[in-house]
C-alpha positions as CSV (number, residue, x, y, z in Angstrom):
1,M,-42.7,-16.1,36.1
2,F,-42.1,-17.9,32.8
3,G,-43.5,-14.9,30.9
4,V,-41.3,-12.5,32.8
5,C,-38.2,-14.5,31.8
6,V,-39.3,-14.6,28.1
7,I,-39.9,-10.8,28.1
8,Y,-36.5,-10.1,29.7
9,C,-34.7,-12.3,27.2
10,C,-36.4,-10.5,24.3
11,Y,-35.4,-7.2,25.8
12,K,-31.8,-8.3,26.0
13,M,-31.9,-9.4,22.4
14,H,-33.4,-6.1,21.3
15,K,-30.5,-4.2,23.0
16,T,-28.0,-6.5,21.3
17,I,-29.6,-5.7,17.9
18,I,-29.1,-2.0,18.4
19,N,-25.4,-2.4,19.1
20,S,-24.7,-5.1,16.4
21,S,-24.0,-5.0,12.7
22,G,-23.4,-7.3,9.7
23,G,-24.0,-11.0,9.9
24,K,-24.3,-11.0,13.7
25,L,-27.1,-8.5,13.4
26,N,-29.0,-10.8,11.0
27,Q,-28.5,-13.8,13.2
28,I,-29.9,-12.0,16.3
29,K,-32.8,-10.6,14.3
30,Y,-33.9,-14.1,13.2
31,V,-33.7,-15.4,16.8
32,F,-35.5,-12.3,18.1
33,W,-38.4,-12.4,15.7
34,G,-38.6,-16.2,15.8
35,S,-38.8,-16.0,19.6
36,I,-41.6,-13.4,19.4
37,I,-43.6,-15.5,17.0
38,G,-43.0,-18.8,18.8
39,F,-43.6,-17.7,22.4
40,S,-46.6,-15.6,21.3
41,G,-48.1,-18.7,19.8
42,G,-47.2,-20.7,22.9
43,S,-48.9,-18.2,25.1
44,T,-52.3,-19.0,23.5
45,T,-52.1,-22.5,25.2
46,F,-52.8,-20.8,28.5
47,L,-56.2,-19.5,27.5
48,P,-58.1,-22.8,27.9
49,V,-56.9,-22.9,31.5
50,F,-59.0,-19.8,32.1
51,R,-61.9,-21.4,30.2
52,I,-61.4,-19.2,27.1
53,K,-62.1,-21.2,24.0
54,V,-60.0,-20.3,21.0
55,F,-58.9,-22.0,17.8
56,P,-55.3,-23.5,18.5
57,L,-53.8,-21.2,15.8
58,G,-50.9,-20.4,18.1
59,N,-49.5,-24.0,17.7
60,F,-48.7,-23.1,14.0
61,F,-46.7,-20.2,15.3
62,I,-44.6,-22.6,17.3
63,V,-43.8,-24.6,14.2
64,L,-43.0,-21.3,12.4
65,Y,-40.5,-20.5,15.1
66,I,-38.7,-23.8,14.4
67,V,-38.7,-23.0,10.7
68,V,-37.2,-19.5,11.3
69,I,-34.4,-20.9,13.6
70,A,-33.6,-23.7,11.1
71,Y,-33.4,-21.1,8.3
72,A,-31.0,-19.0,10.4
73,I,-28.8,-22.0,11.1
74,I,-28.5,-22.9,7.4
75,K,-28.5,-19.5,5.8
76,H,-26.8,-17.3,8.3
77,R,-24.6,-19.7,10.1
78,L,-26.3,-19.3,13.5
79,M,-24.5,-22.5,14.5
80,D,-22.5,-25.3,12.9
81,I,-25.1,-28.0,12.5
82,R,-22.4,-30.7,12.9
83,V,-21.4,-29.3,16.2
84,F,-25.1,-29.1,17.3
85,V,-25.7,-32.7,16.4
86,S,-22.6,-33.9,18.2
87,K,-23.6,-31.9,21.3
88,A,-27.2,-33.2,21.2
89,V,-26.2,-36.9,20.8
90,A,-23.6,-36.6,23.5
91,F,-26.1,-35.0,25.8
92,L,-28.8,-37.6,25.2
93,I,-26.3,-40.4,25.9
94,S,-24.6,-38.9,29.0
95,Y,-27.5,-37.3,30.8
96,P,-31.0,-38.8,30.1
97,I,-29.6,-42.4,29.7
98,F,-27.1,-42.2,32.6
99,L,-29.4,-40.4,34.9
100,G,-32.3,-42.7,33.9
101,I,-30.4,-45.8,35.0
102,P,-30.9,-45.1,38.8
103,F,-34.6,-44.5,38.4
104,Y,-35.0,-47.7,36.4
105,F,-32.9,-49.5,39.0
106,A,-35.2,-48.2,41.8
107,Y,-38.3,-49.1,39.9
108,R,-37.3,-52.6,39.1
109,L,-35.5,-53.5,42.3
110,Q,-37.5,-51.6,45.0
111,P,-39.1,-54.7,46.5
112,Y,-35.8,-56.5,46.9
113,L,-34.1,-53.4,48.3
114,Y,-36.9,-52.9,50.8
115,D,-36.6,-56.5,52.0
116,A,-32.9,-56.0,52.4
117,W,-32.6,-52.5,53.8
118,G,-36.1,-51.7,55.0
119,M,-37.0,-48.0,55.1
120,N,-33.4,-47.1,53.9
121,W,-33.9,-48.8,50.6
122,W,-33.7,-45.4,48.7
123,L,-30.0,-45.0,49.7
124,A,-29.0,-47.5,47.0
125,P,-30.6,-45.7,44.0
126,S,-29.6,-42.3,45.5
127,G,-26.0,-43.3,45.7
128,L,-26.2,-44.6,42.1
129,L,-27.8,-41.3,41.0
130,L,-25.0,-39.4,42.7
131,F,-22.4,-41.5,40.9
132,F,-23.9,-41.1,37.5
133,A,-24.6,-37.4,38.1
134,T,-20.8,-37.0,38.7
135,L,-19.9,-39.2,35.7
136,S,-22.3,-37.6,33.2
137,P,-20.5,-34.3,32.7
138,L,-17.2,-36.1,32.2
139,T,-18.9,-38.6,29.8
140,Y,-20.6,-35.7,28.0
141,G,-17.3,-33.9,27.5
142,Q,-15.5,-37.0,26.2
143,L,-18.4,-38.0,23.9
144,R,-18.8,-34.5,22.5
145,S,-15.0,-34.2,21.9
146,R,-14.8,-37.5,20.1
147,M,-17.9,-36.9,18.0
148,E,-16.7,-33.4,17.0
149,N,-13.3,-34.8,16.1
150,T,-15.0,-37.4,13.9
151,L,-17.4,-35.0,12.3
152,L,-14.9,-32.2,11.9
153,A,-11.9,-34.4,11.1
154,E,-11.2,-32.7,7.8
155,Q,-11.4,-29.2,9.4
156,K,-9.1,-30.2,12.2
157,R,-6.7,-31.7,9.7
158,Y,-6.3,-28.5,7.6
159,Q,-6.2,-26.3,10.7
160,Q,-3.2,-28.4,11.9
161,L,-1.6,-28.1,8.4
162,L,-2.1,-24.3,8.4
163,L,-0.4,-24.0,11.8
164,Q,2.6,-26.1,10.5
165,A,2.8,-24.0,7.3
166,A,2.6,-20.8,9.3
167,S,5.6,-21.7,11.4
168,G,7.7,-22.4,8.2
169,M,7.0,-19.1,6.5
170,V,9.8,-17.2,8.2
171,V,12.4,-19.1,6.2
172,E,11.3,-17.4,3.0
173,H,13.2,-14.2,2.4
174,D,11.7,-13.1,-1.0
175,L,8.4,-11.1,-0.6
176,N,7.0,-12.1,-4.0
177,R,7.6,-15.8,-3.4
178,L,6.2,-15.5,0.2
179,S,3.0,-13.8,-1.0
180,K,2.5,-16.5,-3.6
181,L,3.2,-19.2,-1.1
182,I,0.7,-17.8,1.4
183,V,-2.2,-17.7,-1.1
184,Y,-1.3,-21.1,-2.5
185,I,-1.1,-22.8,0.9
186,V,-4.4,-21.3,2.2
187,K,-6.3,-22.2,-1.0
188,R,-4.9,-25.7,-1.3
189,I,-5.2,-26.7,2.4
190,V,-8.5,-25.1,3.3
191,K,-9.9,-25.9,-0.1
192,I,-11.5,-22.6,-1.0
193,D,-12.4,-21.2,-4.4
194,F,-9.9,-18.3,-4.1
195,S,-7.5,-16.4,-1.9
196,A,-5.8,-13.0,-2.5
197,I,-3.3,-11.1,-0.5
198,Y,-3.0,-7.3,-0.5
199,L,0.1,-5.5,0.9
200,D,1.0,-2.0,1.8
201,S,2.7,-0.3,-1.2
202,G,3.2,3.2,0.3
203,R,0.0,5.0,-0.6
204,A,-2.5,2.1,-0.9
205,Y,-2.9,-1.6,-0.4
206,N,-2.2,-3.4,-3.8
207,L,-2.6,-7.0,-4.9
208,R,0.6,-8.9,-4.3
209,A,-0.6,-12.5,-5.2
210,A,-3.8,-14.4,-5.8
211,R,-5.0,-18.0,-6.5
212,N,-8.4,-18.8,-7.8
213,S,-10.4,-21.6,-9.3
214,K,-12.0,-19.3,-11.9
215,K,-10.5,-16.8,-14.3
216,F,-10.9,-13.4,-12.6
217,T,-8.7,-10.3,-12.8
218,Y,-7.8,-8.5,-9.6
219,K,-4.9,-6.4,-10.7
220,N,-6.8,-3.1,-11.0
221,I,-8.4,-3.4,-7.6
222,R,-6.6,-1.4,-4.9
223,F,-7.5,0.0,-1.5
224,P,-6.3,3.5,-0.6
225,Y,-5.5,4.3,3.0
226,N,-8.8,6.2,3.4
227,H,-10.9,3.2,2.1
228,P,-13.7,2.2,4.5
229,L,-12.4,-1.4,4.6
230,I,-8.9,-0.3,5.5
231,K,-10.2,2.0,8.3
232,Y,-12.4,-0.8,9.7
233,L,-9.5,-3.3,9.7
234,K,-7.2,-0.9,11.4
235,K,-9.7,-0.2,14.1
236,H,-10.8,-3.7,14.9
237,R,-7.5,-5.6,14.0
238,E,-9.2,-9.0,14.0
239,P,-10.3,-11.5,11.2
240,A,-13.8,-10.8,10.2
241,M,-16.6,-12.7,8.4
242,Y,-17.4,-10.6,5.3
243,E,-21.1,-10.7,6.0
244,E,-20.6,-9.4,9.5
245,L,-18.9,-6.2,8.2
246,P,-21.0,-3.0,8.3
247,V,-23.1,-2.5,5.2
248,S,-21.2,0.7,4.3
249,V,-17.9,-1.3,4.3
250,R,-19.3,-4.1,2.2
251,D,-20.7,-1.7,-0.4
252,S,-17.4,0.0,-0.8
253,V,-15.6,-3.3,-1.8
254,D,-15.9,-3.9,-5.5
255,F,-14.4,-7.5,-5.8
256,P,-15.2,-9.9,-8.6
257,Q,-15.7,-12.9,-6.3
258,Q,-17.7,-13.5,-3.2
259,V,-15.4,-12.8,-0.2
260,S,-16.2,-14.9,2.9
261,V,-13.4,-13.9,5.4
262,V,-11.0,-10.9,5.6
263,V,-7.8,-11.6,7.6
264,P,-5.7,-8.5,8.5
265,S,-2.0,-8.8,9.3
266,F,-0.4,-6.5,11.9
267,V,3.1,-6.1,13.4
268,E,2.5,-4.1,16.6
269,N,0.6,-1.1,15.3
270,E,1.8,-1.4,11.7
271,F,-0.9,-2.7,9.3
272,L,1.0,-4.6,6.7
273,G,-1.9,-6.0,4.6
274,F,-4.8,-8.4,4.5
275,L,-6.0,-11.7,3.0
276,F,-9.3,-12.2,1.2
277,L,-10.7,-15.8,1.5
278,G,-13.5,-17.2,-0.6
279,E,-16.1,-19.8,0.2
280,K,-15.1,-23.4,1.0
281,L,-15.5,-25.7,-2.0
282,N,-17.8,-28.0,0.1
283,R,-19.8,-24.9,1.1
284,Q,-19.3,-25.5,4.8
285,P,-19.3,-22.4,7.0
286,Y,-16.1,-21.0,8.7
287,T,-16.1,-21.9,12.4
288,P,-14.6,-19.9,15.4
289,D,-11.8,-22.4,15.4
290,D,-11.0,-21.5,11.7
291,I,-10.9,-17.8,12.7
292,N,-8.5,-18.5,15.5
293,V,-6.2,-20.5,13.2
294,F,-6.4,-17.6,10.6
295,K,-5.4,-15.2,13.4
296,I,-2.3,-17.3,14.2
297,L,-1.5,-17.6,10.5
298,A,-1.8,-13.8,10.1
299,N,0.6,-13.2,13.0
300,Q,3.2,-15.6,11.5
301,A,2.7,-14.1,8.0
302,A,3.2,-10.6,9.4
303,L,6.5,-11.6,10.9
304,A,7.6,-13.3,7.7
305,I,6.5,-10.3,5.6
306,K,8.2,-7.8,7.9
307,N,11.4,-9.9,7.7
308,C,11.2,-9.9,3.8
309,I,10.7,-6.1,3.8
310,F,13.6,-5.7,6.2
311,L,15.9,-7.8,4.0
312,E,14.8,-5.9,0.9
313,E,15.4,-2.6,2.5
314,S,18.8,-3.8,3.7
315,K,19.7,-4.9,0.2
316,Q,18.7,-1.5,-1.2
317,A,20.7,0.2,1.5
318,Q,23.7,-1.8,0.6
319,E,23.3,-1.0,-3.1
320,K,23.0,2.7,-2.2
321,I,26.2,2.5,-0.1
322,F,28.0,0.7,-2.9
323,T,26.8,3.3,-5.4
324,A,27.8,6.1,-3.0
325,E,31.2,4.6,-2.7
326,K,31.6,4.4,-6.4
327,L,30.5,8.0,-6.8
328,A,32.9,9.0,-4.0
329,S,35.7,7.2,-5.9
330,I,34.7,9.0,-9.1
331,G,34.6,12.3,-7.2
332,G,38.1,11.6,-5.8
333,M,39.4,11.0,-9.3
334,A,37.4,13.7,-10.9
335,D,40.0,16.5,-10.6
336,G,42.8,14.3,-12.0
337,V,40.7,12.8,-14.8
338,A,39.3,16.3,-15.7
339,H,42.8,17.7,-15.9
340,Q,43.8,14.9,-18.3
341,I,40.6,15.3,-20.4
342,K,41.1,19.1,-20.6
343,N,44.6,18.7,-21.8
344,R,43.4,16.5,-24.6
345,L,40.5,18.9,-25.3
346,N,43.0,21.7,-25.5
347,Q,45.0,19.8,-28.1
348,F,41.9,19.2,-30.2
349,S,40.9,22.8,-29.8
350,V,44.4,24.1,-30.8
351,A,44.7,21.7,-33.7
352,S,41.2,22.6,-35.0
353,G,41.9,26.3,-34.7
354,E,45.3,26.0,-36.4
355,L,43.7,24.0,-39.2
356,K,41.0,26.7,-39.7
357,Y,43.5,29.6,-39.6
358,E,45.9,27.7,-42.0
359,I,43.2,27.2,-44.5
360,K,41.9,30.7,-44.2
361,D,45.4,32.1,-44.6
362,F,46.0,29.9,-47.8
363,V,42.6,31.1,-49.2
364,D,43.5,34.8,-48.5
365,T,47.0,34.3,-50.1
366,H,45.9,32.5,-53.2
367,P,42.4,33.8,-54.2
368,E,43.0,33.3,-58.0
369,L,43.8,29.6,-57.4
370,I,40.7,29.1,-55.3
371,K,38.5,30.8,-57.9
372,S,39.9,28.7,-60.7
373,N,39.5,25.5,-58.8
374,P,35.9,25.1,-57.4
375,D,36.6,21.6,-56.1
376,L,39.5,22.9,-54.0
377,K,37.3,25.6,-52.5
378,K,34.7,23.0,-51.7
379,S,37.2,20.8,-49.9
380,F,38.5,23.8,-47.9
381,D,35.0,24.8,-46.9
382,Y,34.3,21.3,-45.8
383,M,37.5,21.2,-43.7
384,I,36.6,24.6,-42.1
385,K,33.2,23.1,-41.2
386,I,34.8,20.1,-39.6
387,G,37.1,22.4,-37.6
388,D,34.1,24.4,-36.4
389,S,32.4,21.2,-35.4
390,L,35.4,20.0,-33.5
391,I,35.7,23.3,-31.6
392,S,31.9,23.2,-30.8
393,N,32.1,19.6,-29.5
394,V,35.2,20.5,-27.5
395,K,33.2,23.3,-25.7
396,K,30.3,20.9,-25.1
397,T,32.7,18.2,-23.7
398,D,34.3,20.9,-21.5
399,N,30.9,21.8,-20.1
400,V,30.1,18.1,-19.4
401,V,33.5,17.8,-17.5
402,K,32.6,20.9,-15.5
403,G,29.2,19.4,-14.7
404,I,30.8,16.2,-13.4
405,L,33.2,18.2,-11.3
406,Q,30.3,20.2,-9.9
407,F,28.4,17.0,-9.1
408,A,31.4,15.4,-7.5
409,R,32.0,18.4,-5.2
410,V,28.3,18.8,-4.0
411,E,29.2,17.0,-0.7
412,E,32.3,19.1,-0.2
413,K,30.5,22.4,-0.2
414,E,29.9,24.5,2.8
415,T,27.2,22.8,5.0
416,F,26.5,25.7,7.3
417,F,22.8,26.3,7.8
418,S,21.6,29.9,8.4
419,E,18.8,32.3,7.7
420,F,19.2,34.5,4.6
421,S,17.3,36.5,2.1
422,L,15.7,34.6,-0.7
423,K,15.5,37.8,-2.8
424,E,19.3,38.1,-2.6
425,V,19.8,34.5,-3.8
426,I,17.4,35.2,-6.7
427,N,19.2,38.4,-7.7
428,L,22.6,36.5,-7.7
429,S,21.1,33.7,-9.8
430,E,19.6,36.2,-12.2
431,E,23.0,37.8,-12.7
432,L,24.6,34.4,-13.4
433,L,21.8,33.8,-15.9
434,K,22.5,37.1,-17.7
435,I,26.2,36.3,-17.9
436,K,25.8,32.8,-19.2
437,H,23.3,33.7,-22.0
438,E,24.7,37.2,-22.7
439,I,21.5,39.0,-22.2
440,A,20.7,42.4,-20.7
441,S,17.6,41.3,-18.8
442,A,15.8,38.1,-18.0
443,P,11.9,37.8,-18.2
444,L,11.8,37.3,-14.4
445,E,8.9,38.3,-12.2
446,V,9.7,38.0,-8.5
447,D,6.8,38.0,-5.9
448,I,9.1,38.1,-2.8
449,Q,9.9,40.9,-0.4
450,S,13.6,41.7,0.4
451,S,13.0,41.1,4.0
452,E,11.6,37.5,3.5
453,Q,14.1,35.0,4.7
454,I,14.5,31.2,4.5
455,Y,16.6,28.7,6.4
456,G,19.2,26.5,4.7
457,V,22.6,26.3,3.1
458,K,22.9,29.5,1.1
459,S,25.4,28.2,-1.5
460,Q,23.2,25.1,-2.2
461,I,20.0,27.1,-2.4
462,T,21.7,29.5,-4.8
463,E,22.8,26.6,-7.0
464,T,19.3,25.1,-6.9
465,I,17.5,28.4,-7.9
466,Y,20.1,29.1,-10.6
467,N,19.6,25.6,-12.1
468,V,15.8,25.9,-12.2
469,L,16.0,29.4,-13.6
470,D,18.5,28.4,-16.3
471,N,16.3,25.5,-17.3
472,A,13.3,27.8,-17.4
473,Y,15.0,30.4,-19.6
474,E,16.3,27.7,-22.0
475,A,12.8,26.1,-22.2
476,I,11.4,29.6,-23.2
477,Q,14.1,30.0,-25.8
478,E,13.4,26.6,-27.2
479,K,9.7,27.4,-27.4
480,I,10.4,30.7,-29.2
481,H,12.6,28.8,-31.7
482,I,9.8,26.5,-32.8
483,L,6.9,29.0,-32.8
484,D,5.8,30.5,-36.1
485,P,6.3,34.2,-36.8
486,E,2.7,35.1,-35.8
487,E,2.9,33.1,-32.6
488,K,6.2,34.8,-31.7
489,K,4.6,38.2,-31.9
490,S,1.9,37.3,-29.3
491,F,4.2,35.3,-27.0
492,T,5.4,37.0,-23.9
493,P,8.2,35.1,-22.1
494,L,7.7,34.8,-18.3
495,I,9.5,33.3,-15.4
496,K,7.6,33.9,-12.1
497,I,8.9,33.1,-8.6
498,R,7.0,33.3,-5.4
499,L,7.5,32.3,-1.8
500,V,4.6,30.8,0.3
501,Y,4.8,30.2,4.0
502,K,3.2,27.0,5.2
503,P,3.0,25.4,8.7
504,G,6.6,24.4,9.4
505,K,7.7,24.8,5.7
506,Y,8.9,27.3,3.1
507,H,7.2,26.7,-0.3
508,I,9.1,28.1,-3.3
509,E,7.2,28.1,-6.7
510,I,9.0,28.8,-10.0
511,F,6.8,28.9,-13.1
512,D,7.8,29.4,-16.7
513,N,5.7,29.5,-19.9
514,G,8.4,27.7,-21.9
515,I,8.1,24.5,-24.0
516,G,7.3,22.3,-21.0
517,I,8.2,18.6,-20.6
518,K,6.9,15.7,-22.6
519,R,5.0,13.0,-20.8
520,E,7.6,10.3,-21.6
521,D,10.4,12.5,-20.2
522,K,8.8,13.4,-16.9
523,Q,10.0,10.2,-15.1
524,K,13.6,10.9,-16.2
525,I,14.0,14.6,-15.2
526,F,15.9,13.9,-12.0
527,A,18.0,11.0,-13.5
528,P,21.7,11.8,-13.9
529,F,22.9,12.7,-17.4
530,F,19.4,13.1,-18.8
531,T,18.6,16.4,-20.5
532,T,15.6,17.6,-22.5
533,K,17.7,20.4,-24.2
534,S,18.3,20.4,-27.9
535,S,21.7,19.2,-29.1
536,Y,22.9,22.7,-29.7
537,K,22.4,23.6,-26.1
538,S,25.0,23.1,-23.4
539,G,23.1,20.8,-21.1
540,T,25.0,18.1,-19.2
541,G,22.0,16.4,-17.6
542,I,23.6,16.7,-14.1
543,G,21.9,19.8,-12.7
544,M,18.5,18.6,-11.7
545,Y,19.9,15.4,-10.1
546,V,22.2,17.5,-8.0
547,V,19.3,19.8,-7.1
548,K,17.2,16.8,-5.9
549,R,20.1,15.5,-3.8
550,M,20.8,18.9,-2.2
551,I,17.1,19.6,-1.4
552,E,16.1,16.1,-0.2
553,E,19.3,14.7,1.3
554,N,20.9,17.8,2.7
555,H,17.9,19.9,3.6
556,K,15.4,17.1,4.2
557,G,12.9,18.9,1.9
558,R,11.1,18.0,-1.3
559,V,11.3,19.0,-5.0
560,W,8.8,18.2,-7.6
561,F,7.1,19.6,-10.7
562,T,4.1,19.7,-12.9
563,S,4.3,20.4,-16.6
564,S,2.3,20.4,-19.8
565,Y,4.1,20.3,-23.2
566,M,4.0,23.6,-25.0
567,K,2.3,25.3,-22.0
568,G,4.9,25.5,-19.3
569,T,6.3,24.1,-16.1
570,N,5.8,24.6,-12.4
571,F,8.7,23.7,-10.2
572,F,8.1,23.4,-6.4
573,I,10.8,23.5,-3.7
574,E,9.7,22.7,-0.2
575,L,12.1,23.4,2.7
576,P,11.6,22.8,6.4
577,K,11.7,25.8,8.7
578,K,14.3,26.0,11.4
C-alpha cells in the first residue's frame, strides 16, 4: 500500500513537470528525482524481510535524497528555511510535547488512578489527551505566528512600509517625480541592489526611472509591444519571479543586472508598465507575502500613474485650447491687419516705383551729365538696386500675408464631405501650378483613372494636392539650379501621383525627384512658418502645416513623407473611406 502511494505521488509530480515552466519546473524536478532516488533506496530495506541478502547500498540513496532536497531549498527557493524552522519548532512543541503529557501522566500515575477509579482509570488520561488534542492546533498556530513574526520581523516591517507608501502615491501629480519616487521607495525599503520602472511611451515600454547600487546604464534598453516579455506580462497580469519565466522570455531580456522579480502594473485592461526588482542585499529569497505586497503596490502605482497621465493630457488639452483661441483671435483680426499691412506695402511699392522711374527719367534726360560723372551714375545704379529690392520684398511680404489669411480661413471653408474624382482635383491643381510658375506644362505623371473617386472635402483636398505639387515642382527647380551642366542634360524632372486602395482607406502617393529634404529639416516640415525654399522663392512656411491640419483634424487621416537629400521625396496622404 505504501508503494502504491509513492508511485501515485511520483506520477502526479511528473504530470506537474509537463505543465510547468521556469523556477517552479526546477523545484519540482529536484523533488521528483530526489523522491525517486530516496524511495528507491528505501525500498531495498524490504529485501531482508524476504531473506534476500544485499549490501545496504540503498541507505546511501536516502541520504542523497536529503542532500537533493536541501540543495533545492537553498538554491531554488523550494521553501523559506526560516518559515520551515518556525513551523518545525512550533510543531514539536505543540504536538509531541503536549500530546506526550497524557501518556506520561498515565504511565506515572496509573497505579494511583486504578486504586481510585478501578477499571475506569483510563478516563483521566483520555480526557487529558482530548484536552491537549484540542489545545495543540491552537498552540501550534500561535507559536508559529509568533516565531514567524520574530524571524521575519524585518520582512514584515518593509511590507508594512511599502503598503503605507503605496497609499500615498496618489498625491503625486508629476509622472517623472512619481516614477523616481517609486523606484527610490522600493529600493530603500526592501533593500535591494536595484529597481527600474518602464512605462508605455506609445510604441514601446521605455525606462522612466531607475535606482541602483552599481553604475549601470539602462537608457538604451527598451521593450517593444511585440517583445516576448511584454506578451507574457499582458497574458498573465501577475508579478513573477524572473527564474520562473519561460526560458524563451528570459533569453529575450538583455538587462545589465540580475533581475529577481518583475511586477506588471495594470488599470483594467490597460498595461501601463512594469517594475524590475533586483536581489535583496541580504540575499534572502522573495516570499509569497512579498509578491502579494508588490501586487498591491502595483495596483496603487497604476492608479497614481494613470492619474498623472490624465493630468498631463488635461494640461496639454488646455494648452491646445489656449493656442486655438489665440489662433482664432489672430484669424478674426487677420482681414483688418492684412488690410492695414497691404496699405503700407502699397505705399512702399509706389514710393519705390516712383523712385526708380524718377531716376530713370533723369538718366534718360541728361545722358551727357551721367557720362561725365561716373560717381553719380554709380549712385543712381545703387538706388535703382535698392528700389528693386524694396519691390521684391514687398511682393514676398504680400505673399506671407496671403498665406496667413489662407491659414486663418482654413476652418471657415466648406466642410461638406462628398465623393469626387481625384483626377479632376489633380487637373485643377496642375492648372494652378502652371499659372503660378508661368509654364506651359508640368512634369506630371498621373497613374489614376478618371472614374476613380475618393471621399472628403473637395476644396481642402484640392488645396492639399496643390501644396504638395507646388513644393515638388519647386524642389525640382532648386535641384536643377544647383546641378552642373552635364548633370542637367541627363536629369529628367518627374512628379508622379498614384492612388492605391487599401482596406477602409485611400492611399495617395506623390513622388518627386527634386532636391529632397535634409535630415535636420525633416522634423520641422509640418511646423508653421518653416520653409526649405531658397530666399528668392515665395515660400511662406504655412502650406504644409495647413495640409497636416486639414488631413488629420478635418478628415481624420494621416500625412507623412520619406525623403533623401538630392534624390527626392515621397509624400503619402491617407484618407478614410466613407
